[in-house]
N, C-alpha and C positions, 0 to 999 in steps of 0.2 A: 832459330830458337827464340822464345819469348824473352823480351828484354827484362822482365821482372822475375824470371824463373829462379835465379840464384837466391833472390830474397825469399821467395816462397819456400824453397828447400831449407834455407837457414832458419826459417820460423819453426820448422820441424826438427832440424838437426843443425845446430849452430856450426858444426865442423864441416859442413858441406863445402867442397872446393869447386872451382869452375870446371875442372876436368870431370869430376863426378857428376855434376849437374848436366854437363853436355852429354855424357853417356846416358843419363836417365832420359834426356830428351830424345836421343836416338832410339832408345829402347821403346819409348812411348810411340814414336813415329812408326817403328816396325810393328808394334802391337796393333796399331790402328788399321793396318792393312787387312786384317782378318777379323772384322767385326760383324756381328749378327744382331738380330732383334733382341735375342736373349742376353747377349753380352752387353749391349748398350743399356738395357734395363738394370743389369747387375752393377755396372759401373756407376750409373746414376745413383743407385742406392748407397753404394760405398761412399761416394763423394758427399752426398747430402746429409746422411744421418750418422751421428757420432758413435753409435754402437752397432757396427755392421754385423751381419750374420756370419757365423764362423765358417759356414760352407762357402760363402762368397769370398771371404778373406783367403781361404785356402786355395780356392779356384784361381783367384787373381795372382796370388803369390806363385803358384805353380806355372802359370802362364808367363809371368815376368822372368822367372828363373830359366826358362827355355831360351830367353834372349839375353839375359844378363846373369851369369852364375854368381855374381857378387852381390846381388840384391839380398838384403837381410831377410832371413827366414823367420826369426822370432822377434817379438816386441816391435812389430812393424806396422801396427794399425794406422798410425797417422801418416806414415810414408805411403802406405797402400792407398789411403784415401786421397792424398795429394796426387799420387800417380794416376789415379782414376781421372782426376780433373785434368792432368797434363795430357793424357790420351785424348780427352775431349778437345783441348786447345789445339792439338796438332791437326784436328779435322776442320778447324775454323780458318785455315789459311788457303783453302781452295773450295770451289763449289763441290758439294758432295751430299748425298742422301744421309750419310752418317753424321755430318756436321749439323744438318737441319734437324735430325732426330735428337741429337744431344742438346742442341740449343733450345728446342721446344720443350724437351724434358725438363730442363732447368727452369724455363719460363713457367711451365705448368705447376711446378712445385712452389712458386711464389704465390701461394694462395693467401687470401686475407687472414692474417694472424696465425698462419701455419708455422709450427715450431720446427725448423730445420737448423742444421749447423754445418753449412758447406765447409769443406776442408780449406778452401781459399775463396773468399767472397768476390775477389776481383775477377774470377773466372766467370761468374754470373754476368758481370759487366761486359766481358769479352763476348759472351754468348749473345747478349742483346745487340751489341755492335755488329756481330756477324749477321744476325737476323735482319737488322735494318739495312745493312749494305747489300746483302743478297736479295732481299725483297725489292730494293730499288733497282738492282741490276736486272732482275727478272722483269721489271716493269719500267723500262726506260721512257723518258718523256719526249724523246725526239722521234721524228718520223722521216728520217733520211731514206733515200733509196737504198735498199738492201736486198740481196739475193736470198733465195732458198729459205733456210731455216730461220733467218732473222725476220723475214716477212711472216712466216708461220707463227713465230713467237709474238709478234705484234698483234696479229689477229687473235691469238689466244688471250693475250692480255686485255685487248679491247672487249672481247666477249665476256671475260670475267667482270670487268668494270661495269659494262652495260647491265649485266645480270644483277649485280649488287645494287647499283644505283636505281634501276627500274623497280627492284623489290622495295627499296627504301621509300621511294617516291609514291608508289602505288598504295602504301599503307594497307596492305592486304596480306593475311596469312595464307600461304598456299597449302600449308599442312592442315589447317582447320577450316579452310575455305570460308573465312569470315573477315570482315573489316577489322583492323586492329583497334579502331576507336570503340568497338564494342567489347573489347577484352580488357581485363585489368593487367597492369604491368607484371605482377607476380605470376599470373597465368600464362603470359606470353613470353616472359624473359628467356626461359630455357628453350622454348620452341623457336624463338627468334635466333638463338645461337645456332641451333641445328640447321635452320633455313639458310643462314649466312654461310655455314660450313659447306652445305651442299653446293653453294654458288662459288666457293673458293676452289679453283682448279689448279692454282700455281702455288708452290711452296718455296720459301716461307710465305705466310699470309701477308696481305698488304698492311702497311703501317696504319692505314686509315680504318682498320677493322673495329677498333674500340669506339671511334667516333661514330661510325655507321650503326653500330649496335645501340649506342646511346640515343642516336637520332630516331631509329626505327621504333623505339619504345615511347617516344614522346606523345603520339596520339592516344596511347592507352590511358584508361582510367587509373588513378593512383592506387586504388585498392585500399586495404585497411590502414588506418592512420596509427601505425606502431612501427617500432624497429623490427625489420624483417630478418629472419635467419634462413639457413638452408632448408629447414623443415617447411617453412611457408612455401618455398618454391617447389619442393618435391610434392607437397600436398596439392598445390594449385595446377600442376602440370596435367594435361589431358592423358587419361590412362591408355587410350588407343594409340595416341602419338608416342607415348613412352615405350610401349611394347614394340611398335614398329621401329623406333630408333635402336633399341637394344638388339633387335634381330639382325640389323645390318652392320653392326660394328663388332670388332674383335678386341676384347679388353680383359679377358680372364687372367692373362699373365701380367697385367699392369694396373690392377685395381688400386694399388696404393698410390698411384700417380694421378688417378682420375676420381676424386672424391664425389663430384657432382654426379657423374655417371654411375659410380658405385652405389650412391644413395638412391638413384632412380631404380636401379636393379633391385635393391633390397625393398623398396616400396612395392614393386611388383611381387616380390616373394612373400612379404609379410602382409600386404594388403593395405598398409597405412604408413605414414611417414615417421611417427614417433618411435616405432620399433626399429625402423631403419636408422634413425639417429643414434640409437644405442650401440649399434655395431660398427658404424662407419669409422669412428675414432680408432677402433681396434684394427680395422682393415687398412686405414689410411693414417699412419702414425703422425701425430703433431697437428692434425686438423681439429679446429675448434668449431663445434656445431653451434655454440651459443653466440659466436661473434656476429654482430650485425652485418648484413650484406645488402647492398642496394640492388634493385633490379638490373641496372647496367653492369654492376660487378658480377652478379650471378650469370648473366648472359656472356660476359667476357670470359669468365672462367670456363664455362662449358665449351665455348668456342675454341679456346686454347687446348682444352682436353681433346676435342675432336680433331684439331689440327695435329696434335702430337700423335694420335692414333693413325692419322693419315700418313704422317712422316714415317712411322714404323712400317706401315703397309708398303709404302714406296721403297723403303730400304730392302724389304724382302723381294720386291720385284726387280730391283736394280742389278 
């Protein structure tokens, strides 16, 4: 059981006693055994946003009642939101596709200036710690003699590292078939994110991903000398590349978590970025289109969105 769990519950219900909290933890552990792509998305929404959809609240309440008949049925919004987070935390104690999907879902929601209200902010810290620990476990620094699957894992890690580093050092866009020195940073930022995602084969992604994306944009021209927003990146992205990216990813059930991808999709639908900017805040609650975003930040956000979708796909296959 998480060492701070009783404090979390007492923030919601001051009368929570240790036995009740332990029962809630056991309920969350049991609930986490039967998770799907859909249920992970619904729990993330419940946890992150202060006014959850009634359908999601009823669905989660019914699921918890099957495991704990004493769980409150009415006036339970904040307890539901916290329980959604507790279910997530139970998956962070061991290696799992579920834990990776939850943690990346929380990371992707920390978009620059996005307004969310997680039921317990400390759970976001736990999610980042899980991603860091698991990414390092998947990519060990030692090369001791090891049989079978350990050797295969080392080869896979080295292949990923080589692919990413070679791509950065070559200063060449494989999508556009052009030197990056001939591109502006706004034009290449989102494409760079997708190229990095294509080369990331192990989840969670490496802790060095942000630094690699910032580095790969350095040879680019700076572009317009003004504060950039998402509209600038959507407008600058190559239309053929955009269409190809959208064809190969599945995001219709998770649009609210992937604002950069949703904006690219709406650019294709409307034919230009300003119209897309009008609908994205409605589809992705809390996202600010006007907030300044650097090329590195735009690339890093799209990269995490693509990693989140990869994690959801991996969960379905596991």
